[in-house]
VOVEX-856104 format. One record per residue: residue number from 1; residue in one letter; x, y, z of N, C-alpha, C, O in turn. Coordinates in steps of 0.05 Angstrom, whole numbers, plus 5000, padded with zeros to 4 digits. Layout:
! VOVEX-856104
- NUM, A, X, Y, Z, X, Y, Z, X, Y, Z, X, Y, Z .
...
//
This chain:
! VOVEX-856104
- 1, M, 5878, 2772, 4363, 5859, 2787, 4369, 5855, 2783, 4404, 5854, 2803, 4418 .
- 2, K, 5854, 2760, 4412, 5858, 2755, 4442, 5877, 2768, 4461, 5874, 2769, 4486 .
- 3, R, 5897, 2776, 4445, 5918, 2789, 4465, 5913, 2808, 4459, 5915, 2817, 4482 .
- 4, L, 5905, 2829, 4444, 5897, 2849, 4440, 5877, 2863, 4463, 5882, 2883, 4476 .
- 5, L, 5851, 2848, 4465, 5840, 2841, 4486, 5844, 2851, 4517, 5836, 2870, 4532 .
- 6, V, 5867, 2825, 4520, 5890, 2828, 4543, 5894, 2854, 4548, 5887, 2866, 4568 .
- 7, S, 5910, 2864, 4522, 5932, 2879, 4532, 5909, 2909, 4534, 5914, 2926, 4551 .
- 8, L, 5894, 2911, 4522, 5862, 2936, 4533, 5865, 2927, 4558, 5869, 2944, 4575 .
- 9, A, 5865, 2905, 4566, 5851, 2915, 4592, 5866, 2912, 4626, 5859, 2916, 4649 .
- 10, I, 5892, 2904, 4610, 5910, 2910, 4621, 5914, 2937, 4629, 5911, 2946, 4652 .
- 11, I, 5922, 2953, 4604, 5925, 2984, 4598, 5901, 2995, 4616, 5904, 3017, 4628 .
- 12, A, 5874, 2979, 4617, 5857, 3006, 4621, 5857, 3002, 4648, 5841, 3016, 4660 .
- 13, V, 5872, 2981, 4666, 5869, 2972, 4691, 5889, 2996, 4701, 5883, 3015, 4715 .
- 14, L, 5909, 2992, 4692, 5931, 3014, 4703, 5930, 3041, 4695, 5945, 3055, 4708 .
- 15, F, 5918, 3052, 4677, 5902, 3082, 4680, 5883, 3094, 4706, 5881, 3114, 4721 .
- 16, A, 5871, 3070, 4702, 5851, 3067, 4723, 5855, 3071, 4747, 5840, 3080, 4763 .
- 17, G, 5880, 3062, 4751, 5907, 3057, 4771, 5918, 3082, 4780, 5923, 3088, 4803 .
- 18, I, 5923, 3099, 4755, 5944, 3122, 4760, 5924, 3143, 4764, 5931, 3162, 4777 .
- 19, I, 5890, 3143, 4753, 5877, 3166, 4763, 5867, 3164, 4792, 5857, 3180, 4807 .
- 20, A, 5872, 3141, 4793, 5859, 3148, 4829, 5879, 3141, 4843, 5874, 3140, 4867 .
- 21, A, 5910, 3134, 4835, 5932, 3142, 4861, 5929, 3188, 4852, 5924, 3207, 4866 .
- 22, N, 5934, 3184, 4827, 5930, 3218, 4829, 5912, 3229, 4851, 5921, 3241, 4871 .
- 23, E, 5886, 3224, 4846, 5876, 3236, 4861, 5879, 3230, 4903, 5877, 3243, 4923 .
- 24, R, 5884, 3213, 4898, 5895, 3200, 4926, 5915, 3214, 4932, 5917, 3215, 4956 .
- 25, L, 5933, 3227, 4919, 5958, 3237, 4916, 5956, 3272, 4939, 5966, 3285, 4958 .
- 26, T, 5932, 3269, 4918, 5933, 3296, 4903, 5914, 3305, 4938, 5920, 3326, 4949 .
- 27, A, 5901, 3294, 4945, 5881, 3296, 4966, 5890, 3282, 4985, 5868, 3273, 4981 .
- 28, I, 5901, 3268, 5006, 5922, 3253, 5015, 5951, 3263, 5026, 5969, 3265, 5009 .
- 29, R, 5955, 3270, 5054, 5980, 3274, 5065, 5987, 3260, 5078, 5971, 3241, 5073 .
- 30, G, 6002, 3253, 5093, 6020, 3243, 5116, 6032, 3206, 5101, 6024, 3191, 5083 .
- 31, S, 6049, 3205, 5118, 6068, 3189, 5102, 6048, 3156, 5103, 6047, 3142, 5082 .
- 32, G, 6034, 3149, 5125, 6021, 3120, 5122, 6003, 3124, 5087, 6013, 3115, 5066 .
- 33, P, 5977, 3140, 5086, 5957, 3138, 5066, 5988, 3143, 5033, 5985, 3133, 5011 .
- 34, L, 6006, 3154, 5038, 6025, 3162, 5020, 6037, 3130, 5012, 6022, 3121, 4994 .
- 35, L, 6048, 3118, 5016, 6056, 3094, 5020, 6032, 3075, 5009, 6039, 3062, 4989 .
- 36, E, 6004, 3070, 5017, 5987, 3056, 5008, 5988, 3074, 4972, 5995, 3061, 4951 .
- 37, S, 5985, 3086, 4971, 5982, 3101, 4956, 5999, 3087, 4925, 5989, 3085, 4903 .
- 38, M, 6019, 3082, 4930, 6047, 3078, 4913, 6031, 3040, 4897, 6036, 3031, 4875 .
- 39, A, 6016, 3032, 4913, 6027, 3010, 4898, 6010, 3004, 4878, 6000, 2982, 4879 .
- 40, Y, 6004, 3018, 4860, 5999, 3025, 4827, 6029, 3022, 4814, 6028, 3019, 4789 .
- 41, L, 6051, 3023, 4823, 6075, 3014, 4818, 6075, 2987, 4800, 6065, 2970, 4815 .
- 42, P, 6079, 2978, 4782, 6083, 2960, 4764, 6100, 2947, 4777, 6118, 2963, 4783 .
- 43, G, 6105, 2924, 4785, 6119, 2911, 4790, 6147, 2897, 4766, 6167, 2889, 4779 .
- 44, S, 6149, 2896, 4756, 6167, 2888, 4738, 6171, 2893, 4724, 6161, 2915, 4726 .
- 45, E, 6185, 2893, 4694, 6185, 2913, 4668, 6158, 2895, 4658, 6136, 2905, 4655 .
- 46, R, 6164, 2864, 4653, 6142, 2844, 4639, 6127, 2851, 4623, 6121, 2840, 4601 .
- 47, V, 6116, 2876, 4635, 6084, 2889, 4637, 6084, 2897, 4609, 6064, 2895, 4595 .
- 48, K, 6108, 2908, 4601, 6120, 2916, 4571, 6099, 2914, 4541, 6085, 2927, 4526 .
- 49, P, 6106, 2894, 4543, 6100, 2878, 4526, 6069, 2875, 4523, 6059, 2870, 4501 .
- 50, F, 6048, 2880, 4555, 6022, 2893, 4540, 6011, 2915, 4538, 5989, 2918, 4526 .
- 51, M, 6028, 2936, 4551, 6030, 2969, 4546, 6031, 2979, 4510, 6033, 3003, 4506 .
- 52, L, 6030, 2963, 4490, 6025, 2964, 4467, 6043, 2993, 4451, 6040, 3007, 4431 .
- 53, G, 6066, 2987, 4481, 6074, 3023, 4462, 6075, 3036, 4480, 6095, 3050, 4482 .
- 54, F, 6059, 3036, 4497, 6056, 3061, 4522, 6081, 3062, 4539, 6094, 3082, 4543 .
- 55, N, 6086, 3045, 4547, 6111, 3042, 4558, 6126, 3074, 4568, 6132, 3082, 4591 .
- 56, T, 6129, 3086, 4547, 6143, 3118, 4555, 6133, 3139, 4555, 6141, 3163, 4556 .
- 57, T, 6099, 3122, 4554, 6083, 3145, 4562, 6078, 3142, 4588, 6069, 3158, 4604 .
- 58, Y, 6089, 3110, 4592, 6082, 3118, 4634, 6104, 3120, 4639, 6103, 3134, 4659 .
- 59, A, 6124, 3116, 4635, 6151, 3135, 4648, 6147, 3154, 4661, 6146, 3161, 4684 .
- 60, H, 6141, 3162, 4632, 6140, 3192, 4638, 6120, 3201, 4658, 6126, 3216, 4677 .
- 61, Y, 6100, 3194, 4654, 6081, 3195, 4676, 6099, 3193, 4715, 6108, 3207, 4733 .
- 62, L, 6096, 3166, 4707, 6113, 3153, 4741, 6150, 3177, 4742, 6167, 3171, 4759 .
- 63, W, 6155, 3200, 4722, 6171, 3218, 4723, 6168, 3230, 4742, 6182, 3233, 4762 .
- 64, I, 6141, 3240, 4733, 6123, 3265, 4742, 6115, 3262, 4767, 6116, 3282, 4783 .
- 65, K, 6104, 3231, 4777, 6099, 3234, 4800, 6128, 3218, 4827, 6121, 3211, 4849 .
- 66, T, 6148, 3216, 4820, 6171, 3217, 4833, 6178, 3239, 4830, 6185, 3243, 4854 .
- 67, V, 6183, 3262, 4818, 6181, 3282, 4820, 6164, 3308, 4854, 6172, 3323, 4871 .
- 68, I, 6145, 3300, 4846, 6127, 3304, 4861, 6125, 3301, 4901, 6121, 3317, 4920 .
- 69, Y, 6134, 3262, 4896, 6136, 3251, 4907, 6155, 3263, 4930, 6150, 3268, 4954 .
- 70, S, 6183, 3267, 4912, 6209, 3266, 4925, 6201, 3297, 4937, 6202, 3303, 4961 .
- 71, G, 6193, 3313, 4918, 6196, 3333, 4939, 6173, 3335, 4967, 6179, 3348, 4987 .
- 72, E, 6156, 3324, 4966, 6129, 3321, 4985, 6149, 3309, 5015, 6144, 3315, 5038 .
- 73, R, 6169, 3295, 5007, 6182, 3278, 5021, 6200, 3292, 5038, 6200, 3289, 5063 .
- 74, M, 6217, 3312, 5022, 6240, 3324, 5034, 6225, 3351, 5053, 6237, 3366, 5069 .
- 75, E, 6204, 3351, 5046, 6179, 3370, 5062, 6174, 3355, 5088, 6177, 3359, 5112 .
- 76, G, 6166, 3339, 5074, 6157, 3310, 5106, 6174, 3305, 5118, 6191, 3321, 5126 .
- 77, D, 6172, 3275, 5122, 6188, 3267, 5141, 6214, 3248, 5123, 6225, 3227, 5127 .
- 78, R, 6214, 3261, 5109, 6242, 3246, 5092, 6244, 3226, 5093, 6266, 3215, 5094 .
- 79, Q, 6219, 3211, 5090, 6222, 3177, 5086, 6214, 3171, 5052, 6191, 3172, 5044 .
- 80, F, 6235, 3164, 5037, 6245, 3162, 5013, 6239, 3130, 5005, 6257, 3116, 4994 .
- 81, T, 6216, 3120, 5011, 6211, 3094, 5018, 6212, 3085, 4988, 6233, 3073, 4982 .
- 82, W, 6193, 3090, 4968, 6193, 3084, 4943, 6222, 3095, 4913, 6230, 3087, 4891 .
- 83, L, 6224, 3117, 4934, 6237, 3128, 4908, 6252, 3114, 4899, 6242, 3112, 4877 .
- 84, I, 6276, 3097, 4898, 6289, 3079, 4892, 6275, 3055, 4868, 6288, 3051, 4847 .
- 85, Q, 6248, 3040, 4872, 6228, 3030, 4861, 6221, 3039, 4838, 6215, 3024, 4820 .
- 86, M, 6218, 3076, 4836, 6204, 3087, 4824, 6219, 3092, 4798, 6212, 3089, 4775 .
- 87, L, 6243, 3099, 4807, 6268, 3105, 4793, 6277, 3083, 4767, 6281, 3087, 4743 .
- 88, D, 6276, 3054, 4790, 6287, 3027, 4769, 6260, 3016, 4753, 6257, 2997, 4737 .
- 89, M, 6240, 3037, 4763, 6229, 3012, 4739, 6211, 3039, 4720, 6193, 3030, 4706 .
- 90, I, 6214, 3066, 4719, 6235, 3089, 4696, 6250, 3082, 4675, 6246, 3088, 4652 .
- 91, T, 6274, 3065, 4688, 6292, 3066, 4669, 6286, 3036, 4660, 6303, 3026, 4644 .
- 92, R, 6266, 3020, 4667, 6265, 2999, 4662, 6246, 2998, 4625, 6250, 2989, 4603 .
- 93, L, 6229, 3013, 4638, 6212, 3023, 4616, 6220, 3045, 4596, 6208, 3051, 4576 .
- 94, H, 6235, 3052, 4603, 6250, 3077, 4589, 6275, 3082, 4593, 6285, 3100, 4607 .
- 95, P, 6288, 3062, 4576, 6324, 3070, 4580, 6330, 3082, 4572, 6355, 3082, 4575 .
- 96, H, 6324, 3097, 4561, 6345, 3122, 4545, 6331, 3157, 4568, 6332, 3180, 4559 .
- 97, F, 6324, 3151, 4590, 6311, 3166, 4605, 6333, 3178, 4612, 6333, 3173, 4636 .
- 98, N, 6355, 3192, 4607, 6375, 3208, 4621, 6367, 3223, 4653, 6376, 3212, 4673 .
- 99, E, 6356, 3237, 4654, 6339, 3249, 4672, 6350, 3234, 4696, 6368, 3236, 4713 .
- 100, A, 6324, 3212, 4684, 6325, 3193, 4719, 6345, 3180, 4711, 6332, 3162, 4700 .
- 101, Y, 6359, 3176, 4708, 6395, 3169, 4714, 6411, 3186, 4721, 6433, 3177, 4730 .
- 102, E, 6408, 3209, 4720, 6415, 3235, 4730, 6404, 3235, 4765, 6418, 3233, 4785 .
- 103, F, 6378, 3238, 4763, 6364, 3242, 4790, 6369, 3214, 4809, 6366, 3214, 4833 .
- 104, A, 6375, 3195, 4796, 6389, 3168, 4814, 6426, 3178, 4824, 6441, 3179, 4844 .
- 105, G, 6427, 3182, 4807, 6458, 3187, 4823, 6459, 3206, 4842, 6476, 3200, 4858 .
- 106, L, 6445, 3232, 4849, 6445, 3246, 4859, 6435, 3251, 4883, 6443, 3264, 4902 .
- 107, M, 6413, 3235, 4877, 6390, 3233, 4900, 6391, 3205, 4924, 6390, 3202, 4949 .
- 108, V, 6392, 3185, 4893, 6386, 3164, 4922, 6413, 3150, 4945, 6411, 3137, 4966 .
- 109, P, 6434, 3161, 4931, 6456, 3150, 4962, 6449, 3157, 4984, 6448, 3145, 5005 .
- 110, D, 6440, 3186, 4977, 6447, 3214, 5007, 6412, 3211, 5020, 6410, 3208, 5044 .
- 111, L, 6388, 3211, 5004, 6363, 3210, 5003, 6350, 3180, 5020, 6338, 3175, 5041 .
- 112, C, 6359, 3166, 5002, 6351, 3132, 5007, 6381, 3116, 5017, 6383, 3092, 5017 .
- 113, H, 6402, 3131, 5024, 6429, 3108, 5041, 6438, 3095, 5032, 6455, 3083, 5045 .
- 114, N, 6436, 3089, 5003, 6428, 3058, 4983, 6444, 3057, 4974, 6437, 3038, 4961 .
- 115, P, 6476, 3065, 4962, 6489, 3081, 4944, 6498, 3050, 4921, 6517, 3045, 4907 .
- 116, D, 6480, 3041, 4926, 6488, 2995, 4924, 6460, 3003, 4887, 6465, 3000, 4863 .
- 117, A, 6436, 3014, 4899, 6422, 3015, 4890, 6424, 3041, 4850, 6413, 3041, 4827 .
- 118, A, 6447, 3060, 4867, 6448, 3069, 4854, 6463, 3061, 4829, 6459, 3061, 4805 .
- 119, M, 6482, 3053, 4846, 6494, 3032, 4818, 6489, 3021, 4806, 6500, 3016, 4785 .
- 120, V, 6461, 3011, 4817, 6456, 2984, 4792, 6442, 3002, 4770, 6446, 2995, 4747 .
- 121, I, 6421, 3033, 4777, 6415, 3048, 4754, 6432, 3059, 4740, 6425, 3064, 4717 .
- 122, L, 6458, 3066, 4746, 6469, 3087, 4744, 6497, 3066, 4719, 6514, 3078, 4706 .
- 123, E, 6494, 3044, 4719, 6505, 3018, 4709, 6483, 3018, 4684, 6491, 3026, 4662 .
- 124, R, 6459, 3011, 4685, 6439, 3002, 4671, 6449, 3028, 4646, 6458, 3026, 4623 .
- 125, G, 6442, 3046, 4660, 6446, 3070, 4641, 6473, 3084, 4621, 6473, 3103, 4605 .
- 126, M, 6497, 3062, 4632, 6528, 3065, 4622, 6520, 3050, 4608, 6518, 3063, 4587 .
- 127, N, 6509, 3019, 4601, 6508, 3002, 4590, 6485, 3013, 4565, 6489, 2998, 4546 .
- 128, V, 6466, 3032, 4561, 6452, 3040, 4548, 6466, 3071, 4525, 6463, 3075, 4501 .
- 129, F, 6476, 3085, 4541, 6479, 3101, 4537, 6517, 3113, 4522, 6524, 3130, 4506 .
- 130, G, 6533, 3090, 4541, 6560, 3095, 4540, 6574, 3118, 4547, 6575, 3130, 4568 .
- 131, S, 6586, 3123, 4524, 6604, 3154, 4522, 6593, 3167, 4502, 6602, 3169, 4480 .
- 132, T, 6579, 3174, 4509, 6558, 3187, 4488, 6552, 3210, 4507, 6562, 3231, 4501 .
- 133, K, 6532, 3210, 4538, 6530, 3229, 4561, 6552, 3229, 4577, 6562, 3209, 4589 .
- 134, W, 6559, 3248, 4578, 6574, 3255, 4601, 6570, 3252, 4627, 6591, 3246, 4640 .
- 135, N, 6545, 3256, 4643, 6536, 3256, 4669, 6528, 3231, 4683, 6525, 3229, 4708 .
- 136, I, 6523, 3207, 4663, 6522, 3186, 4675, 6544, 3165, 4691, 6545, 3145, 4706 .
- 137, P, 6553, 3173, 4684, 6596, 3161, 4678, 6606, 3179, 4698, 6621, 3169, 4715 .
- 138, F, 6600, 3201, 4698, 6609, 3229, 4717, 6598, 3212, 4753, 6612, 3201, 4770 .
- 139, Y, 6570, 3217, 4752, 6561, 3204, 4774, 6565, 3186, 4784, 6560, 3180, 4807 .
- 140, L, 6576, 3173, 4768, 6590, 3138, 4778, 6611, 3138, 4789, 6619, 3128, 4811 .
- 141, G, 6622, 3152, 4770, 6652, 3155, 4782, 6647, 3170, 4819, 6652, 3158, 4841 .
- 142, M, 6633, 3200, 4815, 6632, 3199, 4842, 6625, 3176, 4866, 6635, 3173, 4888 .
- 143, L, 6605, 3162, 4852, 6605, 3143, 4870, 6628, 3124, 4885, 6637, 3121, 4907 .
- 144, H, 6632, 3115, 4867, 6660, 3104, 4867, 6663, 3110, 4888, 6653, 3101, 4909 .
- 145, H, 6684, 3134, 4881, 6699, 3156, 4904, 6677, 3163, 4926, 6687, 3152, 4946 .
- 146, K, 6661, 3172, 4932, 6645, 3175, 4960, 6644, 3168, 4977, 6654, 3175, 4998 .
- 147, Y, 6628, 3149, 4968, 6621, 3124, 4974, 6648, 3083, 4978, 6654, 3066, 4995 .
- 148, Y, 6651, 3088, 4958, 6664, 3062, 4968, 6694, 3055, 4958, 6704, 3035, 4948 .
- 149, K, 6711, 3095, 4968, 6733, 3107, 4965, 6758, 3082, 4943, 6780, 3072, 4946 .
- 150, D, 6745, 3082, 4931, 6750, 3062, 4887, 6765, 3084, 4870, 6758, 3093, 4848 .
- 151, P, 6782, 3089, 4883, 6805, 3112, 4865, 6805, 3097, 4836, 6802, 3111, 4816 .
- 152, A, 6808, 3080, 4835, 6815, 3062, 4799, 6781, 3063, 4796, 6780, 3074, 4775 .
- 153, R, 6763, 3060, 4802, 6748, 3053, 4790, 6730, 3076, 4792, 6707, 3069, 4793 .
- 154, A, 6733, 3092, 4793, 6724, 3123, 4784, 6743, 3142, 4770, 6738, 3164, 4760 .
- 155, A, 6756, 3133, 4771, 6773, 3133, 4742, 6760, 3133, 4710, 6753, 3148, 4692 .
- 156, A, 6763, 3099, 4717, 6748, 3089, 4698, 6717, 3100, 4687, 6712, 3108, 4664 .
- 157, A, 6697, 3098, 4713, 6684, 3123, 4698, 6687, 3155, 4686, 6673, 3169, 4671 .
- 158, F, 6703, 3157, 4695, 6705, 3194, 4705, 6717, 3188, 4654, 6704, 3196, 4635 .
- 159, S, 6739, 3177, 4655, 6757, 3174, 4631, 6730, 3169, 4612, 6723, 3188, 4599 .
- 160, V, 6720, 3154, 4610, 6683, 3152, 4595, 6674, 3171, 4599, 6680, 3185, 4580 .
- 161, A, 6653, 3190, 4622, 6659, 3212, 4619, 6666, 3233, 4592, 6655, 3246, 4574 .
- 162, A, 6695, 3227, 4604, 6706, 3256, 4590, 6713, 3235, 4558, 6733, 3245, 4546 .
- 163, Q, 6703, 3216, 4546, 6700, 3211, 4513, 6671, 3228, 4498, 6668, 3233, 4474 .
- 164, A, 6649, 3236, 4526, 6642, 3254, 4514, 6644, 3276, 4498, 6661, 3294, 4504 .
- 165, P, 6627, 3279, 4475, 6642, 3307, 4469, 6628, 3335, 4475, 6604, 3335, 4474 .
- 166, G, 6639, 3355, 4481, 6639, 3382, 4498, 6665, 3391, 4509, 6687, 3381, 4511 .
- 167, E, 6652, 3414, 4515, 6687, 3424, 4529, 6689, 3425, 4559, 6703, 3438, 4574 .
- 168, H, 6668, 3402, 4563, 6665, 3384, 4599, 6696, 3368, 4591, 6709, 3360, 4610 .
- 169, Q, 6708, 3363, 4561, 6719, 3342, 4552, 6752, 3338, 4581, 6758, 3321, 4597 .
- 170, A, 6765, 3369, 4570, 6789, 3362, 4591, 6783, 3373, 4616, 6801, 3389, 4621 .
- 171, K, 6765, 3373, 4635, 6772, 3374, 4660, 6764, 3340, 4675, 6773, 3328, 4696 .
- 172, L, 6741, 3331, 4651, 6740, 3304, 4662, 6764, 3281, 4648, 6761, 3257, 4646 .
- 173, A, 6781, 3293, 4642, 6799, 3270, 4630, 6820, 3287, 4646, 6838, 3271, 4648 .
- 174, S, 6826, 3308, 4658, 6840, 3309, 4684, 6834, 3300, 4698, 6851, 3287, 4712 .
- 175, L, 6814, 3299, 4704, 6800, 3288, 4742, 6805, 3258, 4736, 6816, 3245, 4755 .
- 176, A, 6799, 3244, 4710, 6804, 3216, 4708, 6837, 3215, 4710, 6846, 3194, 4719 .
- 177, A, 6847, 3227, 4705, 6884, 3217, 4705, 6892, 3235, 4729, 6915, 3240, 4738 .
- 178, T, 6880, 3240, 4732, 6886, 3248, 4774, 6874, 3224, 4790, 6887, 3211, 4807 .
- 179, F, 6856, 3220, 4786, 6850, 3185, 4812, 6878, 3155, 4795, 6887, 3135, 4805 .
- 180, Y, 6883, 3166, 4765, 6890, 3132, 4761, 6910, 3142, 4774, 6920, 3125, 4789 .
- 181, D, 6924, 3170, 4775, 6939, 3178, 4787, 6951, 3165, 4817, 6974, 3160, 4825 .
- 182, N, 6921, 3165, 4828, 6924, 3173, 4860, 6926, 3131, 4858, 6941, 3120, 4874 .
- 183, A, 6910, 3113, 4839, 6908, 3096, 4851, 6934, 3083, 4826, 6924, 3069, 4807 .
- 184, D, 6953, 3086, 4826, 6984, 3087, 4820, 6981, 3062, 4796, 6993, 3040, 4797 .
- 185, R, 6958, 3075, 4772, 6965, 3075, 4757, 6973, 3097, 4718, 6960, 3105, 4699 .
- 186, D, 6997, 3096, 4728, 6996, 3120, 4716, 7008, 3105, 4681, 7031, 3108, 4674 .
- 187, A, 6995, 3095, 4670, 6996, 3079, 4640, 6958, 3087, 4630, 6947, 3088, 4608 .
- 188, D, 6952, 3089, 4649, 6922, 3089, 4649, 6919, 3116, 4648, 6906, 3124, 4628 .
- 189, A, 6927, 3136, 4666, 6933, 3162, 4666, 6936, 3174, 4645, 6927, 3195, 4636 .
- 190, V, 6954, 3157, 4635, 6964, 3173, 4607, 6950, 3165, 4579, 6945, 3177, 4558 .
- 191, D, 6945, 3140, 4589, 6929, 3140, 4557, 6896, 3158, 4543, 6885, 3165, 4522 .
- 192, I, 6894, 3158, 4574, 6856, 3181, 4580, 6872, 3210, 4567, 6865, 3220, 4546 .
- 193, L, 6894, 3222, 4584, 6908, 3240, 4566, 6905, 3249, 4534, 6897, 3268, 4521 .
- 194, A, 6921, 3217, 4530, 6927, 3220, 4500, 6907, 3211, 4480, 6912, 3213, 4456 .
- 195, F, 6888, 3204, 4487, 6866, 3198, 4474, 6859, 3227, 4471, 6864, 3240, 4450 .
- 196, I, 6843, 3237, 4499, 6832, 3266, 4495, 6843, 3275, 4470, 6831, 3273, 4449 .
- 197, Y, 6873, 3288, 4476, 6889, 3308, 4462, 6886, 3290, 4431, 6873, 3301, 4413 .
- 198, E, 6895, 3270, 4427, 6888, 3268, 4400, 6871, 3265, 4392, 6874, 3261, 4368 .
- 199, T, 6845, 3264, 4399, 6814, 3260, 4383, 6799, 3285, 4378, 6783, 3293, 4362 .
- 200, S, 6814, 3296, 4405, 6787, 3330, 4409, 6804, 3347, 4382, 6827, 3347, 4372 .
- 201, E, 6781, 3359, 4378, 6790, 3380, 4351, 6782, 3421, 4376, 6776, 3444, 4372 .
- 202, N, 6789, 3405, 4394, 6783, 3428, 4407, 6801, 3443, 4424, 6806, 3435, 4447 .
- 203, P, 6817, 3476, 4408, 6851, 3475, 4422, 6853, 3477, 4451, 6870, 3466, 4466 .
- 204, D, 6826, 3496, 4460, 6818, 3496, 4492, 6825, 3473, 4507, 6834, 3471, 4530 .
- 205, V, 6819, 3460, 4492, 6824, 3430, 4510, 6849, 3420, 4503, 6862, 3410, 4520 .
- 206, K, 6857, 3421, 4482, 6876, 3407, 4483, 6908, 3427, 4506, 6929, 3418, 4516 .
- 207, K, 6898, 3447, 4506, 6909, 3465, 4527, 6921, 3459, 4557, 6943, 3463, 4567 .
- 208, H, 6889, 3444, 4571, 6888, 3433, 4582, 6889, 3419, 4585, 6888, 3415, 4609 .
- 209, I, 6892, 3400, 4572, 6908, 3369, 4569, 6930, 3367, 4580, 6940, 3355, 4600 .
- 210, A, 6940, 3394, 4548, 6978, 3402, 4552, 6989, 3407, 4585, 7006, 3395, 4599 .
- 211, A, 6975, 3426, 4590, 6976, 3430, 4619, 6982, 3408, 4651, 6996, 3411, 4671 .
- 212, K, 6963, 3387, 4642, 6949, 3371, 4660, 6978, 3350, 4654, 6984, 3339, 4675 .
- 213, I, 7001, 3340, 4626, 7014, 3325, 4631, 7040, 3337, 4634, 7059, 3322, 4635 .
- 214, D, 7044, 3370, 4635, 7054, 3380, 4654, 7059, 3363, 4683, 7074, 3344, 4690 .
- 215, E, 7041, 3376, 4693, 7036, 3383, 4718, 7039, 3332, 4724, 7049, 3320, 4742 .
- 216, L, 7029, 3325, 4708, 7033, 3291, 4710, 7069, 3290, 4710, 7083, 3283, 4729 .
- 217, T, 7075, 3298, 4692, 7106, 3295, 4683, 7127, 3316, 4712, 7147, 3304, 4720 .
- 218, A, 7124, 3329, 4718, 7136, 3348, 4744, 7133, 3327, 4767, 7147, 3330, 4787 .
- 219, K, 7119, 3311, 4765, 7107, 3306, 4796, 7111, 3270, 4789, 7110, 3252, 4806 .
- 220, K, 7116, 3268, 4765, 7135, 3244, 4760, 7166, 3259, 4763, 7180, 3247, 4779 .
- 221, Q, 7169, 3264, 4760, 7209, 3275, 4766, 7212, 3281, 4796, 7230, 3276, 4811 .
- 222, A, 7192, 3292, 4801, 7196, 3291, 4844, 7189, 3264, 4853, 7187, 3255, 4875 .
- 223, D, 7185, 3252, 4831, 7179, 3229, 4851, 7205, 3213, 4841, 7211, 3192, 4853 .
- 224, G, 7219, 3220, 4821, 7245, 3209, 4815, 7252, 3193, 4790, 7273, 3185, 4782 .
- 225, G, 7229, 3192, 4782, 7229, 3191, 4752, 7237, 3210, 4730, 7239, 3232, 4739 .
- 226, A, 7242, 3207, 4701, 7244, 3218, 4684, 7238, 3227, 4658, 7227, 3211, 4643 .
- 227, G, 7246, 3258, 4643, 7220, 3251, 4620, 7198, 3255, 4625, 7187, 3256, 4647 .
- 228, N, 7186, 3257, 4596, 7157, 3269, 4600, 7139, 3241, 4600, 7142, 3220, 4587 .
- 229, V, 7119, 3249, 4620, 7095, 3217, 4623, 7092, 3208, 4593, 7096, 3184, 4589 .
- 230, F, 7086, 3220, 4576, 7082, 3204, 4550, 7116, 3176, 4540, 7119, 3157, 4525 .
- 231, Y, 7130, 3188, 4556, 7162, 3181, 4551, 7165, 3176, 4522, 7187, 3185, 4516 .
- 232, N, 7158, 3171, 4510, 7179, 3162, 4471, 7165, 3193, 4463, 7175, 3209, 4447 .
- 233, Q, 7139, 3197, 4478, 7128, 3210, 4447, 7136, 3242, 4469, 7140, 3249, 4493 .
- 234, P, 7136, 3262, 4424, 7139, 3284, 4436, 7117, 3311, 4460, 7093, 3307, 4464 .
- 235, D, 7130, 3329, 4468, 7111, 3341, 4490, 7089, 3350, 4471, 7091, 3354, 4447 .
- 236, P, 7071, 3352, 4485, 7056, 3367, 4475, 7045, 3392, 4458, 7025, 3401, 4470 .
- 237, E, 7049, 3407, 4436, 7042, 3442, 4432, 7023, 3445, 4461, 7005, 3433, 4474 .
- 238, P, 7039, 3469, 4461, 7008, 3491, 4485, 6991, 3500, 4462, 6971, 3514, 4467 .
//
């Protein structure tokens, strides 16, 4: 009973802060007051047990405020001081909030000039979704490519993205193979192409993968290698 009363009191305080913050965000413009208005953000996910299951509701509220905040900053001083903290808290309170991970991958590296923070949030999403969502590992792969110049890690992320069902599989598998090839990891390039070719039931995906296999085979032969990049495996059917 005591814990229930404490939880209700905390929720009341949180939502009172929400209302007050919403009124201030509506009425106030300018970077100084706006920064102060974000003080209602919880400091860590340790508040979750006291929210009585309202953590996802609060995460959705924070998401709305994040979109509004980002839009205002884009039109204003372009100082996104609170964006990382907001996205971090959303994905902690609601780990399956796919849009928040996507937003972090797209916006945080450039707007906040902090690819490290984007990587932490995207890797959290990878741990939650695995290969069931293509967009999170795709943005992680682009992060490794664009900001860290690491083709091997980019390829590994693209490989995870390629395993998510959908027509995008062929292009993502080809992208992963290309990056593995650039990292001189031919065996890994072969593995992802073979996996998608063998597991996909989409003939268009198989056709695209077969074309990529032919491309890598031609490149290997031009570099002095011999045979199909699948070595002892037969050439894929077109």
